Structures are given as C-alpha cells and as structure tokens.
N, C-alpha and C positions, 0 to 999 in steps of 0.2 A: 347573419356577418359575411357565410359565405356564396351565399346566393349574389348578394349583391358586388362582389368580388371578380366577376365572370369577363369582365370589359375594367381592366384597372384603369386605364387611360382616360375613363369617363368619370373617374373619382375626385372627393376634393383630397387637398392635402391629406388632413385628421383622416379620414376612411383609406387614401392609398397607405398609408402607413399603417394599419390597423389590419390592414388586411396583407400587407408585406410578413408583418410581426408574426402570418398565424399560420403562412407556404409551410407546405410538409418537410421541408428542410427545417423551417424556425422550428418546429416541435421535432426535429429527432434532436438539435441544441438542446431544447426543454429535457428532453428524456435524458440526452448527455451528462445534464447535472446529477442524474440519479445515478448513472454509470460511476461516477467519480465518488458520493458518496454511500454507494455500495463498496465502492474498491476499498474505501477507509471503513467501512464498517465490519468488510471481512478480513482487512490484513491488518487490520490492528491486535489485535487480537491472537492473529496467527502468529505475526513477530514475537507478540510477547511469549508464546509457546514456545518460539525455537530460540528466543534469548533465556526465559529458563532453564530451557536444557542447557541452550551452551553454557551458562551460568554455572549451573549444577556442575556441567560434563569437567568446567575448570577449573573448581577447589572438589572434586574428586580424589579419591586416595590410592583409583586405581590408575598405575601412571599411563597409560594409554589412552584410555576413557580422558584424562588430564589434558595429554596433549591434544586430544582433536577437540577438545571444545577451547583451549588456548589457541590452538591453530586457525580454528574456526573464526573463532574473533579477529586475532590477524592480520588472515588474507582478505578476508570484503573489507574490512574497515579500512587497509593500506591501497585497496584500488579502487580508480575511479568507481562511483556509484552505475556512470550510462558505459563503462566498460560493461560491467557487471549485468546491467539490465540487457543488452544484446546478446551479451554470451551465455545467460540463463536460458534465456527464450529460447533461442535454437539448440544447446544442449539437453535440453531437457524435452527439447520436440523432439529431437532427433532419439534419444534417452528409450522414450516410449514406442516409437515407432519402431525401434531394435530390439524390446522386448517383443512387441506385437508379431513383429517379421519373425522371432523365432519360436514363436509358438503357434502361428499360423500358415506359416510354410516354412516348414524342417527340412524339405525337398528342395529347396534353392539353390539352384547350380551356380548361377555370379556373386559375386564378392559385393558386397553391401556398401563397401567405399571405394568408387572406382574415380581415382585423383582426385577432384576436389567435389564431385558427387556426391550424394547420400540417396541413393537407389533401395527401395525394398518395392517387397511385392503389393498390389492395386489393397489387398485385403485387411493390407498393415498400416497402412495410413492413418495420420489422426490427425480429421475427421476424417470417415470417408468421403471420397470425392462423390457420390450420389447424396449424402447428405443434405438436408437444409442448409439454407442460410443461417438461420437462428441457430444452428448448433455448430458451423464454423465461429462466429461471433463468442457463442458461450466459451468455448475450448480459448480461443485467443483471451476471453476475461480472467479463463480459469490458471493460464500461463502466467499472466500478466501478476496477479493477487498472488501467487506463489512465486517468483521472480522478488516480487518486494518485499514479502514475504520473509525468506531466504536472507538479500539484503538488509533489509532493517531490523530483523530479529540477530543478527551480527551487532549492532549500533547498543541492543536492548540489551542483550548479555550483557555485556560490556560496563553497560548504566547496574545492571543486579549483580553483577558480579563485583564490583567497587559498596555498591550497596551494602551487600552481604558482609563486606569486611566492615565496615561500618561501626556495626551492630559492637557493644561492647562487650568486648570479649568476659569480662566480669559474669554477665548474663549468663553465657552460654558454661562456664564452670558448676555455676550456680546451679542448673541444671542439673550440670553431672551429678551434682554434691546431692542432689536431693534423687539422684537413683536412675533419672533419667537415660536412656539408652541413644546413642547417636542419630538415631530416625526419628527418633522422638524430639530430641533436641532443634531439629532442625525444622520439621513443622509444627511444633507447638512452639516455639523461641524465634530462631531466626525468620522464619519465613514471614510471620504474622509481623517484626518489627522491622524488615528492611524496607517494607513500601516506602516509608517517610524520608528514608534516606533516598531512596530510589527515584519517588515519582518529581522532583525537582530536572533529572537526566530525561526520565520518560515524559515530559513536559515538552523540554526541546525539541525530543524527537519524534512527537505528535508532531509540532509544529514542522518541522524538517518533511516529514512525509505528506504533511496538508501541499505544503511547496513542490513535492516533488510528483505528484500527479497529473502535472503537464506532460511526463515520460510518457505517459499511456499514448500518445501523439504517434514518439519513439518507435513505440511496439507493434503498432498496428490496428490499436483500438479507438475508433472514433468520439472520442469524448471533445471535452467544449471545446478544447484549442483547436483541434480540426476542425471542427464546428464554426466557433469563430473564424479561421484566417476562410476557412471554404467561402463564408458569406462575407464577408468582407471584404475581400477582393473584389473588383472594377469587375462592372455586369454590362451590357451592351444589349441592346432592346432586339440584338437579332437571336440570343440566346436564353432571353426570361422575358417574363410581360413585366418584370418589376426591376427596370434598370437602373442601375446607381453608381456613382463614383469609386473609389476607395475609400470603405469604410473601415477598415481594421482598424485603423486606431480607434474608433467608438467602440468596439469588440471588444477589442482586448481593452479598452477604459474601462467596461464592464466585469471585465475578467478581474479586473485587479478589486475593484471594488466588491466582487463574488469572495474573494480572497482574503480580504481586509476585512469584514463583516464575520466569516467565518473564522478565521486568527479568531477577534477580538472572542465572539462566541466560549471560545476553548480556552480565552485566557478566563474568562469568569468564573467557567465551569471547573478548571484546573483550583484556579484560587480557591474557590470552595473546599471543594476535596481536597486541600492540602491542609486546612483550619480544620478539618473534620478526622483526618489522622494523626497528625501533630497534638491533639487535643489529647493530656493527660500523659503526654512523651517528655520523657529527659532532652529535647528539642529547645532552640531558639525560641523556635512557634508556637513550643506546649507550653514555654514559660512564658512568655507574654502574656498569653489567654490564661493561664493560674494567676497571673498578678494583676490583670485586667477584671478578672471573677471575683 
C-alpha cells in the first residue's frame, strides 16, 4: 500500500483515497481516538473519587469540612465549565511551577509575579525546556485529566450527596439499633445502598463527560476535533500531495457518528448496570423485577 502511494497523481480514485486515509496525519487522527478514550477511562474514576470526597465532606459533622464540601459543589457547579477548564489548566500549571521554584531556586532574587508575567527559574519549568515532545504532551494530558476530574467531580459530588440523602433513614436507625457505629453504618449500609439512587444522575454525568471531550482541543491537546479541523480544511497541491476542497463537514460528520455510537453503547451498559443494582432493592425498578420473576 505505502509503496504505491509514492506518486498519488498516478492513482485511481479508490487507491488515492486509500493512500490519503493512511497518511501520517490520519494515523495521528486515529491515535487521537485513543487519547479521548484514555481521558474517559482515567477521568471517570478520578471524578467519582473527587465526587465521593466532596459528598462525604458535605454531610460531615465537622463544620469546616462541611463548608468545604458544600462550597466545592456550589462554586464549580455555578461557573461555566469552559471558564473552569481554562482557569484550572493555567492555575495548576503555575501552582506546580511555583512549588518547584521554591524548592529548586530558593535564592532567586526577582519576584515570580512581574505584572501579568509569571516567571520562574528554568529548573522549575514544567516540563523542562529540554524535555522531549512526548513529555510535553503527557504533561498537557495530565493537566487536562486533572481539570476534568475537578470539574466533573463537583457534579458527581452533588449527585452522590443527593443519593446519600435518599437512602431510607429507617435503615440507618435500624443499623444504630443493632449497635453499629456511625462509621460502620456509613460503609455497610449507606454507601452500598446509595448507588442505586446515584446511578441515573451518574449516567447523565457520564454522557455529559463524553460530550465534553472536545474541550481537549481548547486545552491544547491534539484530539479528534483538532485533527478533524486540520485534515478537513481545504488543501492545495502546493502544500500537500493530496489536494482537496473543504471537507470539514465530512470529518465532523464522522465525529457525530462516533459520538452517537459511543453514547448508544454507554446507554446499553448503564441500563444493564441499573437492572443489576436495583435487583432486590425497594425501588420501582426492583419491584418491577420482583413482579416479573
């Protein structure tokens, strides 16, 4: 295949298209699908962890911790996502560099904040200027994952907080009557039963997370949206061996199909998980399964 692509002008239409779709840039497009899937695979459990911590803090008996949990939920949910995405990437990057600067360059004479500029010593840069390209890309991806986890963790915290409050209080009282400590009641009664109430909200949040992955493009990560725009734009023979008109509509249509298929698979998995969690539970879904059986 690659040997016959040396002279694209001599190829028939099918061969030309086959060679065009296997160019290095198209291979980067295919790899970027893995970037999106990796983001989801890492961000989902990380956001759930942030959410569980936020929900637990919001219902804590310790007043400062309760304020922190409720403040985290309220602030992140009350600000547009794109503002937080752009803010956290810059704030986290500068925060990491500030910490490294304090450790590696304690004798630095100049102020770090000089007007609108944030200047640290070369040894404190994240990553170092001499680092290979893959290190820069990995660091950018790490910042993106952390930002997604913080933002969507706040939404997950709100869902889990509501789910914890939905567990029948009588069951918690029964656990206390049997001599369980508050910690045992939380881990053995409340947490196992809250998931059935939380799953619908978490399922919706998962769908929103899938739809938010194109924001990687705004964070500087070369994802499928970046490559779709890059490859779909009009190309002339002066700059490429495969000139074509503006094909962005077709590339973005491909993204539409990809996301629709992905969300459909997610719906099927979530539906099966919901049936499994509601089995034997005193919920509408659980009652329906009991009567059907």
